[in-house]
TIRONU-432063 format. One record per residue (C-alpha): residue number from 1; residue in three letters; x, y, z. Coordinates in pm, 1 decimal. Layout:
+-----+-----+----------+----------+----------+
|   i |  aa |        u |        v |        w |
+-----+-----+----------+----------+----------+
| NUM | ala |        X |        Y |        Z |
...
+-----+-----+----------+----------+----------+
This chain:
+-----+-----+----------+----------+----------+
|   i |  aa |        u |        v |        w |
+-----+-----+----------+----------+----------+
|   1 | met |      0.0 |      0.0 |      0.0 |
|   2 | arg |    141.5 |    334.8 |    -98.5 |
|   3 | thr |    225.4 |    562.4 |    192.1 |
|   4 | leu |     10.3 |    872.5 |    204.4 |
|   5 | leu |    234.4 |   1163.7 |    126.9 |
|   6 | leu |     54.9 |   1418.7 |    340.7 |
|   7 | ser |   -218.8 |   1423.8 |    606.3 |
|   8 | phe |   -493.4 |   1676.1 |    667.2 |
|   9 | ala |   -371.5 |   1898.4 |    949.5 |
|  10 | thr |   -616.4 |   2184.2 |    930.3 |
|  11 | gly |   -988.6 |   2239.1 |    894.5 |
|  12 | leu |   -934.6 |   2401.7 |    555.8 |
|  13 | ala |   -757.8 |   2093.1 |    427.4 |
|  14 | met |  -1045.1 |   1878.3 |    549.2 |
|  15 | thr |  -1293.9 |   2099.2 |    368.8 |
|  16 | met |  -1094.6 |   2077.0 |     47.8 |
|  17 | ala |  -1074.9 |   1701.0 |     83.4 |
|  18 | ala |  -1451.9 |   1676.4 |     99.4 |
|  19 | leu |  -1482.9 |   1882.3 |   -215.3 |
|  20 | ala |  -1224.3 |   1673.8 |   -393.9 |
|  21 | gln |  -1410.3 |   1358.4 |   -297.7 |
|  22 | gln |  -1719.7 |   1494.0 |   -467.8 |
|  23 | ala |  -1523.0 |   1611.5 |   -768.6 |
|  24 | gln |  -1346.1 |   1289.3 |   -851.0 |
|  25 | pro |  -1450.3 |    987.1 |   -650.7 |
|  26 | gly |  -1381.1 |    751.5 |   -939.4 |
|  27 | ala |  -1023.7 |    851.0 |  -1005.6 |
|  28 | gly |   -871.7 |    553.9 |   -830.2 |
|  29 | asn |  -1074.3 |    327.0 |  -1051.3 |
|  30 | gln |  -1030.4 |    506.9 |  -1375.7 |
|  31 | ala |   -661.4 |    496.6 |  -1458.6 |
|  32 | gln |   -631.6 |    133.2 |  -1401.4 |
|  33 | pro |   -340.4 |   -107.8 |  -1393.5 |
|  34 | pro |    -67.6 |    -98.8 |  -1649.2 |
|  35 | ala |    -47.4 |   -355.0 |  -1923.8 |
|  36 | gly |    212.7 |   -230.5 |  -2163.2 |
|  37 | ala |    491.2 |   -377.8 |  -2368.1 |
|  38 | gly |    849.7 |   -420.4 |  -2257.5 |
|  39 | ser |    960.7 |   -213.7 |  -1962.5 |
|  40 | ser |    682.0 |     43.0 |  -2008.0 |
|  41 | phe |    318.5 |      0.2 |  -1916.9 |
|  42 | met |    -20.4 |    124.0 |  -2020.1 |
|  43 | arg |   -277.6 |    295.8 |  -1801.3 |
|  44 | tyr |   -561.2 |    192.3 |  -2032.5 |
|  45 | gly |   -688.7 |   -158.6 |  -2100.3 |
|  46 | gln |   -736.0 |   -334.2 |  -2431.7 |
|  47 | gln |  -1110.4 |   -342.6 |  -2374.5 |
|  48 | pro |  -1277.6 |      0.8 |  -2366.9 |
|  49 | trp |  -1368.4 |    138.0 |  -2026.8 |
|  50 | phe |  -1717.4 |    230.2 |  -2149.4 |
|  51 | gly |  -1791.8 |   -138.6 |  -2201.7 |
|  52 | glu |  -1901.7 |   -164.1 |  -1840.5 |
|  53 | pro |  -2278.4 |   -230.1 |  -1834.6 |
|  54 | gly |  -2333.8 |     54.3 |  -1589.1 |
|  55 | ile |  -2164.6 |    305.6 |  -1816.1 |
|  56 | arg |  -2348.8 |    185.8 |  -2123.7 |
|  57 | gln |  -2670.4 |    228.5 |  -1929.6 |
|  58 | gln |  -2581.7 |    579.1 |  -1809.4 |
|  59 | leu |  -2492.9 |    688.5 |  -2160.7 |
|  60 | lys |  -2791.2 |    506.7 |  -2311.4 |
|  61 | leu |  -2575.9 |    369.2 |  -2589.6 |
|  62 | thr |  -2743.0 |    179.3 |  -2870.3 |
|  63 | asp |  -2574.0 |   -132.6 |  -3001.9 |
|  64 | asp |  -2475.2 |     57.1 |  -3314.2 |
|  65 | gln |  -2321.0 |    340.4 |  -3111.4 |
|  66 | phe |  -2131.8 |    101.2 |  -2889.1 |
|  67 | asn |  -1993.5 |    -91.3 |  -3184.1 |
|  68 | arg |  -1875.0 |    228.5 |  -3349.1 |
|  69 | leu |  -1717.9 |    352.6 |  -3027.3 |
|  70 | asn |  -1553.4 |     18.0 |  -2974.3 |
|  71 | gln |  -1407.4 |     20.4 |  -3324.9 |
|  72 | ala |  -1268.5 |    370.6 |  -3274.9 |
|  73 | tyr |  -1119.3 |    270.5 |  -2940.7 |
|  74 | gly |   -947.3 |    -29.6 |  -3096.1 |
|  75 | thr |   -789.9 |    183.8 |  -3365.8 |
|  76 | ala |   -669.8 |    446.3 |  -3118.6 |
|  77 | tyr |   -542.2 |    181.3 |  -2878.7 |
|  78 | ser |   -334.2 |     14.9 |  -3149.6 |
|  79 | ser |   -173.1 |    350.1 |  -3225.2 |
|  80 | leu |   -110.4 |    401.3 |  -2854.1 |
|  81 | gln |     63.7 |     65.8 |  -2825.9 |
|  82 | asn |    285.3 |    145.7 |  -3122.8 |
|  83 | ser |    380.6 |    479.7 |  -2970.6 |
|  84 | met |    516.4 |    304.8 |  -2661.9 |
|  85 | ser |    812.8 |    146.2 |  -2840.1 |
|  86 | gly |   1150.0 |    267.0 |  -2717.4 |
|  87 | leu |   1031.5 |    396.4 |  -2382.2 |
|  88 | gly |   1268.3 |    162.7 |  -2200.9 |
|  89 | thr |   1569.9 |    346.8 |  -2341.4 |
|  90 | leu |   1467.8 |    683.9 |  -2192.3 |
|  91 | asn |   1548.5 |    824.3 |  -1851.4 |
|  92 | glu |   1258.2 |    850.8 |  -1609.9 |
|  93 | arg |   1187.4 |   1218.2 |  -1673.8 |
|  94 | asp |   1181.6 |   1179.5 |  -2051.3 |
|  95 | arg |    983.6 |    856.7 |  -2022.8 |
|  96 | gln |    711.9 |   1025.5 |  -1819.4 |
|  97 | ala |    700.2 |   1315.1 |  -2065.2 |
|  98 | arg |    665.5 |   1074.3 |  -2358.6 |
|  99 | leu |    395.6 |    879.5 |  -2179.8 |
| 100 | gln |    199.1 |   1196.4 |  -2112.5 |
| 101 | gln |    232.1 |   1295.3 |  -2477.1 |
| 102 | asn |    120.7 |    953.0 |  -2597.1 |
| 103 | tyr |   -178.9 |    942.8 |  -2364.2 |
| 104 | gly |   -278.1 |   1293.3 |  -2467.6 |
| 105 | thr |   -274.4 |   1193.1 |  -2834.0 |
| 106 | phe |   -476.0 |    884.4 |  -2750.5 |
| 107 | ser |   -741.1 |   1092.3 |  -2573.5 |
| 108 | arg |   -764.5 |   1347.0 |  -2853.9 |
| 109 | asn |   -797.6 |   1073.4 |  -3115.2 |
| 110 | leu |  -1084.7 |    922.0 |  -2921.4 |
| 111 | gly |  -1252.7 |   1256.3 |  -2868.1 |
| 112 | thr |  -1247.2 |   1331.5 |  -3239.4 |
| 113 | ala |  -1388.6 |    991.6 |  -3331.2 |
| 114 | tyr |  -1664.5 |   1000.7 |  -3070.5 |
| 115 | gln |  -1804.5 |   1336.4 |  -3177.7 |
| 116 | asp |  -1970.0 |   1172.7 |  -3476.8 |
| 117 | val |  -2125.3 |    895.0 |  -3268.0 |
| 118 | leu |  -2278.4 |   1055.8 |  -2958.5 |
| 119 | asn |  -2553.9 |   1313.5 |  -2927.8 |
| 120 | ala |  -2500.4 |   1628.1 |  -2718.8 |
| 121 | asp |  -2630.6 |   1484.7 |  -2390.3 |
| 122 | gln |  -2434.3 |   1162.9 |  -2431.8 |
| 123 | gln |  -2119.7 |   1354.7 |  -2518.2 |
| 124 | ala |  -2148.1 |   1576.0 |  -2209.6 |
| 125 | arg |  -2174.3 |   1281.8 |  -1970.1 |
| 126 | phe |  -1917.1 |   1082.3 |  -2164.9 |
| 127 | asn |  -1665.0 |   1364.6 |  -2121.2 |
| 128 | gln |  -1731.0 |   1375.5 |  -1746.9 |
| 129 | leu |  -1682.6 |   1002.1 |  -1708.7 |
| 130 | trp |  -1372.0 |   1013.9 |  -1925.2 |
| 131 | asn |  -1220.2 |   1279.5 |  -1698.7 |
| 132 | gln |  -1299.7 |   1067.0 |  -1395.1 |
| 133 | tyr |  -1152.5 |    760.9 |  -1556.3 |
| 134 | arg |   -832.8 |    935.8 |  -1663.2 |
| 135 | gly |   -770.7 |   1100.1 |  -1324.5 |
| 136 | tyr |   -414.7 |   1234.0 |  -1311.4 |
| 137 | asp |   -379.6 |   1185.8 |  -1685.9 |
| 138 | ser |   -667.5 |   1426.3 |  -1741.9 |
| 139 | leu |   -536.7 |   1680.2 |  -1490.8 |
| 140 | leu |   -196.3 |   1680.4 |  -1659.0 |
| 141 | asp |   -343.6 |   1717.3 |  -2005.1 |
| 142 | pro |   -245.8 |   2063.9 |  -2135.2 |
| 143 | thr |   -609.3 |   2143.2 |  -2217.1 |
| 144 | thr |   -725.3 |   2068.1 |  -1862.8 |
| 145 | ala |   -422.5 |   2235.7 |  -1705.9 |
| 146 | gln |   -502.4 |   2551.8 |  -1896.9 |
| 147 | lys |   -870.4 |   2544.7 |  -1800.9 |
| 148 | leu |   -781.0 |   2506.2 |  -1434.1 |
| 149 | asn |   -495.6 |   2756.4 |  -1463.3 |
| 150 | leu |   -252.3 |   2518.7 |  -1294.3 |
| 151 | asn |     84.1 |   2667.7 |  -1207.1 |
| 152 | glu |    418.9 |   2495.7 |  -1249.5 |
| 153 | gln |    441.2 |   2384.7 |   -887.4 |
| 154 | gln |     97.1 |   2224.0 |   -909.1 |
| 155 | leu |    196.2 |   2045.0 |  -1229.2 |
| 156 | gln |    515.3 |   1918.8 |  -1068.2 |
| 157 | asp |    320.1 |   1785.4 |   -770.0 |
| 158 | leu |     65.5 |   1613.5 |   -996.4 |
| 159 | arg |    342.7 |   1455.4 |  -1202.6 |
| 160 | lys |    501.0 |   1324.1 |   -883.1 |
| 161 | tyr |    172.9 |   1180.5 |   -762.8 |
| 162 | asp |     99.4 |   1033.4 |  -1103.4 |
| 163 | ala |    436.6 |    858.9 |  -1128.9 |
| 164 | ala |    386.8 |    702.1 |   -785.3 |
| 165 | tyr |     30.0 |    611.6 |   -878.2 |
| 166 | gln |    133.3 |    431.7 |  -1195.5 |
| 167 | gln |    399.3 |    238.3 |  -1006.3 |
| 168 | arg |    145.5 |    138.1 |   -744.3 |
| 169 | met |   -105.6 |     26.8 |  -1004.4 |
| 170 | gln |    160.7 |   -186.5 |  -1169.5 |
| 171 | gln |    217.7 |   -356.8 |   -835.1 |
| 172 | leu |   -154.1 |   -409.6 |   -778.7 |
| 173 | trp |   -199.7 |   -545.2 |  -1130.2 |
| 174 | thr |     79.6 |   -796.3 |  -1071.8 |
| 175 | leu |    -74.9 |   -892.1 |   -737.9 |
| 176 | tyr |   -418.6 |   -920.9 |   -900.4 |
| 177 | gly |   -288.0 |  -1206.9 |  -1113.0 |
| 178 | thr |   -197.1 |  -1413.5 |   -807.1 |
| 179 | asn |   -419.6 |  -1289.2 |   -525.1 |
| 180 | lys |   -728.5 |  -1112.5 |   -650.2 |
| 181 | asp |   -885.9 |  -1050.1 |   -309.4 |
| 182 | met |   -570.9 |   -895.1 |   -165.2 |
| 183 | ala |   -529.2 |   -672.4 |   -470.5 |
| 184 | leu |   -889.2 |   -551.3 |   -454.4 |
| 185 | asn |   -858.8 |   -483.1 |    -82.1 |
| 186 | ala |   -542.4 |   -278.6 |   -132.2 |
| 187 | tyr |   -709.7 |   -102.9 |   -423.2 |
| 188 | lys |   -961.7 |     52.8 |   -184.8 |
| 189 | gln |   -689.6 |    284.0 |    -55.3 |
| 190 | val |   -621.5 |    437.2 |   -396.1 |
| 191 | gln |   -926.5 |    663.0 |   -413.2 |
| 192 | pro |   -891.8 |    826.9 |    -70.0 |
| 193 | glu |   -527.7 |    893.1 |   -149.9 |
| 194 | phe |   -615.5 |   1057.3 |   -480.6 |
| 195 | asn |   -870.0 |   1278.8 |   -304.4 |
| 196 | gln |   -618.2 |   1383.6 |    -43.5 |
| 197 | gln |   -350.3 |   1465.6 |   -295.9 |
| 198 | leu |   -592.2 |   1655.3 |   -515.4 |
| 199 | ser |   -724.7 |   1859.8 |   -224.1 |
| 200 | arg |   -374.7 |   1963.3 |   -124.0 |
| 201 | thr |   -271.9 |   2054.4 |   -477.5 |
| 202 | leu |   -569.5 |   2248.4 |   -616.3 |
| 203 | asn |   -722.2 |   2558.5 |   -466.8 |
| 204 | pro |  -1097.7 |   2569.9 |   -388.2 |
| 205 | glu |  -1189.2 |   2733.4 |   -719.2 |
| 206 | gln |   -988.5 |   2477.2 |   -915.8 |
| 207 | leu |  -1152.6 |   2196.9 |   -722.1 |
| 208 | arg |  -1493.3 |   2341.3 |   -804.8 |
| 209 | gln |  -1405.7 |   2355.4 |  -1173.4 |
| 210 | trp |  -1273.6 |   2000.9 |  -1164.5 |
| 211 | gln |  -1597.7 |   1885.1 |  -1003.8 |
| 212 | gln |  -1791.4 |   2035.7 |  -1292.5 |
| 213 | met |  -1561.3 |   1869.0 |  -1543.9 |
| 214 | ser |  -1590.0 |   1527.0 |  -1380.7 |
| 215 | gly |  -1960.0 |   1540.6 |  -1286.8 |
| 216 | asp |  -2143.5 |   1297.3 |  -1062.9 |
| 217 | pro |  -1911.3 |   1021.6 |   -941.6 |
| 218 | tyr |  -1918.2 |    676.6 |  -1096.5 |
| 219 | gly |  -1773.5 |    368.0 |   -928.6 |
| 220 | phe |  -1559.9 |    213.2 |  -1199.4 |
| 221 | thr |  -1491.7 |   -159.1 |  -1176.5 |
| 222 | pro |  -1130.6 |   -220.1 |  -1069.3 |
| 223 | phe |   -911.8 |   -363.7 |  -1345.3 |
| 224 | tyr |  -1192.4 |   -364.7 |  -1599.1 |
| 225 | gly |  -1059.8 |   -407.3 |  -1952.0 |
| 226 | tyr |   -745.0 |   -594.9 |  -1855.7 |
| 227 | thr |   -676.0 |   -966.6 |  -1878.8 |
| 228 | thr |   -447.1 |  -1161.3 |  -1650.2 |
| 229 | lys |   -173.0 |  -1375.5 |  -1800.8 |
+-----+-----+----------+----------+----------+
């Protein structure tokens, strides 16, 4: 279990934590365990996250819409996998920068493809769920960072948290293959930790904006979209 980096020492911090919990209660579930090639790993599974029955129901996807979304996801995911080659030769700083770039391209490719599939209401909720699912990846996306007006120190803190988060998810994914119950139990600590880190990094106005971007919380299924070896 990852050690919590900071604890809430003041009433203000506790208030911010409560707001963060409303803003992004699904973050621990969204950017799920890595499954990449070589020494790198992927934060997204081969099966699309929106394949969960609960999400399909929330979005009211028709079979035709789901099939089209699924096809677009497969195409974008293949490109993402190809972009991961050579990551093992980079130092950690450059590797993280390349990963963030690759994930950003992946998200933009999906967003472009989905615009022609979803109606306005579906698209609005889809975007909220996608932000929840991406978690740190969404916060570090240049588009989101600009909307929230994140400063360099905030970005550095989020990158630090994200790197530790990805490492932890790799560990949990490995554990999941041998001891599912233990992995799922340890996984329960991920969300509270995300909330705490977010509340200490963003100011109240940024947290409010993030809540609007992520919408009502959804409890994503841990490790959905990944297959054990």
